N, C-alpha and C positions, 0 to 999 in steps of 0.2 A: 061427635063421632068417639067411640070406645076403643081400646084396643083389647086385644084378647092372645092367648097363649100358643103358640108353635107346637106342643107338646104336651096339653090340658096344664091342670090345675093342681097344683099339692096341695092344697087347702089351708096354706100357709100364707099365700100372698091371695089379694083379690084376683074375684074373677075376671073382672076386667079395669083397665085403667082409662083416664084420657092419655092426652098426647100429650101433655107436660108430663106426667107422673111416667111415661113410656119413655120420653127422650132423658129424665133427669136419671132413672134407673132401669138402663135397659136388660139386662136380665131378668128373664122370665123364669118360670117354673120347670125343676126341671134339668137346668141347663139352656132352656128355649127362648125363642125370641118373640120379640111383641110383632104384631099384625094387626091391620084395620079390619073393624066387622065388618067391613064392605069398601066399597070403591066408590065415587063421584061419578055419574055416566055421563062422557062424553061425548053427546048427542049430536047431531049436524048442528041444530042450534047454536050449540057454544061451541064450535069450529069456526061458524061463519061468522059469530059476533066478534072473534079475534084474530079474523084474517087482516085488520088492518093497525091492531093492538101492538103496543109498545111489550118486549118481554116480560118487565116489572108487571107492566097491565094483566097478562095472562097467568102470569103467576100466584097475583093476588086473587084473581076471581076462581082460578085454582083450589088455593087454598083455604077460600069462603067457601066451595062446595065441599071441601072436606068436611068442617065446622070443625076443627082446633079449637084449642080452649088457649089461645095466644090471644092477646087484644090486637087490635086493627094496629094501632101506630106501633105498634111493635113488629107487626110483620110489613109494613111498608118500612119501618126502619132499617129490615132488616133485609128487604130487596133491593135497597137502595146500595147495599155491597155493588151489589153492579157495578154502582158506577166508576168504579176503580176500574173495570175492564179497560182494554184497549181503546173500546170503544163507548161508550155509554149509550149512544142511541142503538147499536146491535151488536151487542157484549158475546152474540154466539152466530157465525158465518156460516152460511152453507152453502157450499163450493162446489163446482159442476167441473168432474176430470173425464167423464166418459159421457155419449149421449144419453144416455139410462143411468149413471152412477153420479151420487154427489156425497160430500163430505160435509161432516157438521162438524164442524173446528170446536171442540170444546176447551182448548187451553187459552184465551186468548186474557186470564186472571192473574192475579197476583203471583203465583208460581209456576206457571206457565205448565198445566193441568187439569185436569178434567175434575179432579176435585175441589177443586173451588168453583167452579158451581155451584154445589150442594154445600161445603165447609162455610163458604164467606155467610151466609144468611142464617147456616144452621145454627154454626158458633154465636153468633149476637143473638138467638132466642137463648139460647140455653144461655149465654152469662147473665142475661136481663132475668131471666127465670128463675137462677139461682140468686141474683141479688135483690130482687123483689119478696123474695121467702126468707134475703136473709142467713140464706145458708153457704157454707164453702164447699166447694167441688174438687175435686182429684180428677181431671180429664184424662184415662189413659186413650194411648194410639199406639196400635203395631201396623208400623208401614212396611208395603215393599218398595218404596220408592217416593210413590205422591200424595199418599194422606198424611204421613209425620211433615213436610214443608207447608202444607194447607192448615191442618190442624195446626201449626204452632203460629203461622201466620195471623188466623183468626180469631186466637184466644191471647196473642200476646197482651199485655199489661190489662187483660182484664181483670175488674175486681170481682173478688170472691172464687177466684177460678186459679188451678194451677194446674198444668199438664205433664206428664210422665212420656214421653214419647220412643218406641221401641225401635229399631232398625236393624236387622242384618248386619254382622260387619260384612266387608264385599260384598253386599248381598243389591248393591243401589250404583248408581252413575255417581262419578264425582261430581258434578252438578248438584244430582240429589241431596248426596250425602253433604254438601257445602250449604246447604239453603237449610240444613236444620243445623249442625252443630257448631253452627255463626250464629246462630238467633240468640241475643244477648238479654232479651226479658228477663227480670228474675223472677217471675210465676211459672218456669221454662225448664225443665230438666231431659233432656236429650240423650240415650242410654245404648248404644251399640252392642247389640249381643251377640253372642262365638254361636253362631246356627241359623238356620235358615227362615224365611218369613211365617211360615208352619209353625216353626218353635216358638217365635215370636207372638204368633198370635194364639198359640195355644196357650203360652203364658198367661197374656190380656185374660183371655177366658177364664183360665183357674182364677187368678185373680178376682176379677168379676164376682164368679159362685162362691168365693173364699167365704164364710164366717169369720173364722179369725182374724183373715186382713180388714173385713170388713171394721172389727171389734177394736182393733190397733187403729183407724182412722177414728170409730167414733173419740176415742181418746183424744182427740186431738181434735174432735168436732170437726171433721170432713168426712162428706161423701164420695162417694164414688158414681162414676160415670163415663160413658164410653164415645169415641170420635169415630170410632170404625163405621162401615155399615153394617153393622149388627146391630146399631141407634137407627130406629127407622126415622128419625129425625134427618136423617144423611138420604135415606131414600126415593122420602117424598119431593126432597127438590130435583132426585133426578126424573121422576117421570114429566116435568116439564118441557125439559128441553126436546124429549121425544115427540112429545105434541108443538110446539115451535117446527121442530125441523121439518113435520108432516105438513106445517100451514106454509113453511117457507116454500115447501116442492110446489104448493098449491098458488102463491106467490107468483113464481117464478114459472107461472105456466105448466109446468113437468108433471101434473095430477090435474087432474078435474077433483074437486071436493068429493069424496066417498068413494073414489079410488084408492086400491091399495096398493102398498109399498112393501117391499122386503126391508127389511132393515137388520145391519150386520154389525155386533158388536164384541170387539176384543174382550176376552174376556177370563179374570182370575177369581176374582172371588165372588164373581155375579152379582154386583150390585148396579151395574149398570144394564145387565140383560135383565133382571127382576123389575129395574124401572120400565124399562120396554116390554114387560110381560102386564103389568100392572094398566099401562098406558093401554094395550092393546086389548086386556080384558074389559077394560074400561068402556070400550066404543072405537077409539083410534083406528082406523082402517089399515089394518098390520095383517098382510097375507100370511107372513110367518119371520120368526127370528132367528137370524142364522149366526150360530155362534163359533167366533173364530179363537182358536189358540196355538201355544206354541209347542212345542214337544213336550213338554209338561202336561201333556193332554188327558187328563183325565176325564175332564167334563164333555170330550170326544165321544171318551169310552160309553159314560151315561148316558148321553144323550142317544148315542146309536147303538147299544148294547141295553141297557139298563142297569149292566153291573158299576158299580162305583168301589175299584179295588186296589186300594194303594197298601197292601202288606208285604207286597215284593217290591215298591216300587221307591226309588230314591229318587229328591227333587234335582232335576237341572240346570245350573246355572246358564240363563241364555243371555242372548243380547235384546229379549222384551222382559227384564225383570218384574215388572209389574205383573206378569200372569206367570212367574214362578211359583204356583201354591197349587198344592197337593190337597188341600183341605177347604174346600168352595163355602163360606157360611153362606151365603144367601139363598145355595139350592135349597136348604129347608125350608126357606118362605113360599118355594113353588112346590114341594111336595105337601107341605099344609095345605094350601088352597085346591090341590087336587084331590089329595088321600086324606087328609084329616088328621086331629091331633093326636091319637092314638097309633095309627100307622106312622105314622112321622118321627113320634116318640120309637119305636119300636125298630125304624129304621136307623135312626141315630143313635141309637145304642149300639146296634150293631157297628155301625162303623167307629164309634169311641170303645167298644170291647174288642172287636178282630179287624178292627181297617178294611170291613168293606161290609156292602151290602146287597141285594139284588133287587130289580123293580120284577111285578108279574107281568105277563106280557099284556094283559088289561092297563096295568097302568103306564108300561111304556109305551102301549099306544094313544093315550094321554100326551105324555110328555113331549112325544113326536107329530101331536097336533100342530105345537107351538113354536118349537125349536127343531134346526137342525144343527150340527156340526162337523166341523173339519178341523184340521192343522197344519202348522207350517213351520217347515225349518228357519233355522237362521239365514242359510244360503239362499232359499227360496225368497226370505226377506228384505233382502240384501239387492235380490233380482229385482226386487218390484221397486224398490228404491229409486236405484239406476234407474230402470227403466221411467219413469214417473218422473223424475229430475229433467233428463232428455225433454222430457214436454214440458218443463217450467214448473214443477209441482215436488214440494219438496214435504215429506212426510218422515213422523219419527216408525223404528221398528214396530212398534205393537199397532198401528194404523196399518202398514206393511200387510199384517196377515189378514188382513180382512178382504184382501184381494182376492184369493183363493178362493175362500169361502163364494162373493161376488160371481166368482166366473164359473164355478162348478157346483152350488148347490141350489141357485135356484132353479124353480121347476116351470116358472111361466115369465115371460120377459116384461115385467111393469117395473118401474123406475124403482132405484135400491138405493138407501141412504148407510153412507158406510159413517162409525162413529170416531172421529181422532179422538185421542185421550190425554196426548202430551203433545209437544213442540219441540222439533227437533232438535233443540236445542238443548234439552236435557239427554239427550242421546246422540252427541255429535260426533264422538269417536264409529262410532257405528255406519252412520251416515258418511262419514268420511269413508269410511272403509268402503262400503257400497261403491261411492263415488271415484273408487280407483286411491285413497291415501290414505297409506296408512301413518295415521296421526300419532307423534310421542304422547300427548296426554290431551283432557280436554279444552286446554286454552289454544293447539297448534290447529285441534280439529276442529272449533269454532272460526279461529281466524281462516282457515283453508275453505270451509266450506261457505262462509257468508263472500268469501272473496270470489271462488269458482261459480258457487251456484246465484252468485247477486241474491241475498236474502242477508238480513239486516239480525243482528245479535240485539233482544232487548237489554238497556241500560241496568235491570234488576238480573241480568245472568252476567253481565261481563262484571259488574261491581261484588261479585261475589268472591272474586280471587285475591280481591285487596282485604276482605275482612279476615281480622284473627279467629282463629277457633276456640270457641268458649268451651264448649263439649268433648272432653277428648275421652270418656269413659267407656272402658267397652269389659263386659263380664258374664259369666258364666249361666245360665238360666236359671238356676237356683239359687243366684243371687240380686235375682232382679229386685225381689219384693224388697230387701235387706237397703238395695241402693235404693228404690223410690221411698222408704220410711226416712232415710237419712237425709233426703232431698226436703221433706215435710218435716 
């Protein structure tokens, strides 16, 4: 399987690259992204074959169908990272909360968020690839709260790898921040940025594309890569849990094999939704993908009107901070798939230069064949959290946005899968508030919710508050590059 570029080729880079090249050097021509030339077919035979398979078996067969250039023993060791989840035999539970509504709980990994599903195996593959080539890499990550902890966890103490993780100061929960700033491995650097997530992500993309920065790294014998979902190594593992979730509904007799389902995805950077889209395109029986946003509802506008306009918008900090994003990286891959490289380059050029682009009516119709969208306010999210807590189910504020999409966007009465992207413990003050207690801090909230809702706080969350802060640097956006070079 070869990988091609979303904005076409500039004549300087190869017209196509292998999977290993795409993940080690994820910046494509004209600032674009890498995408697979084609997708493996998820036919009925493949799905029936894996009705009784372990998650790791499903993952390995899917990766084999992709035909990526990673040795089998490395892939096997990579998916064995799921053994570190709460239940190695069942890393992704799918829980029924309504007669036709099921929650795919993607947060049972090491950092209690869905990013572990992709970053645990992907990080191992990237590290092994660097080691086998005898090359040294700087892995950069910009985080709205979940990518950072998962990236640091998977790469800590890995040979040939250094990690620089950027997070927006004040833009994450206390638990998310502590998961990053208390990491003490010598190959990790965590940098707070004065700004929002869009600022940190923009800085990361600029450095990835900067020839001057790459020359400075070359002088140190270091190459540059990324752990955000701009890297397709993340996306390939995100497709798998959508397949698993569908198969789990078949196993639970909620659907008959071949019947379609809705998938509701809380979305910020659109990587999770892209995984669902690729699964649908490859043949998974999906009626439509319902996108749930918070009041930073740029994705809702884009999907419902075809206009992506951030020229007069300011990012609003909400109780679902992982979705506090205005520039969603992975919409580019969807547009490439639907409209081709030339049109994608034109649209992304408009966005970069004017902070706006607009689809044609024909393009909008094509987009809406697969997606529809809505958004929830913080208050609506709190009401959902409170209502389901009374039923005995505790969810985080990102998952709570999905319920409005489930109730309002479905055109058919078919079973629906909601994707829960984080455990409640990462946003305990919001959950506590929704349940009627204004907590003084995260420790108070965790204790109160645990006691009153009869839920357990995992040891890895409790232990954070006793760890010393190792990374206390906060810089202006223009100082990020210098801080990284000082670290190296």
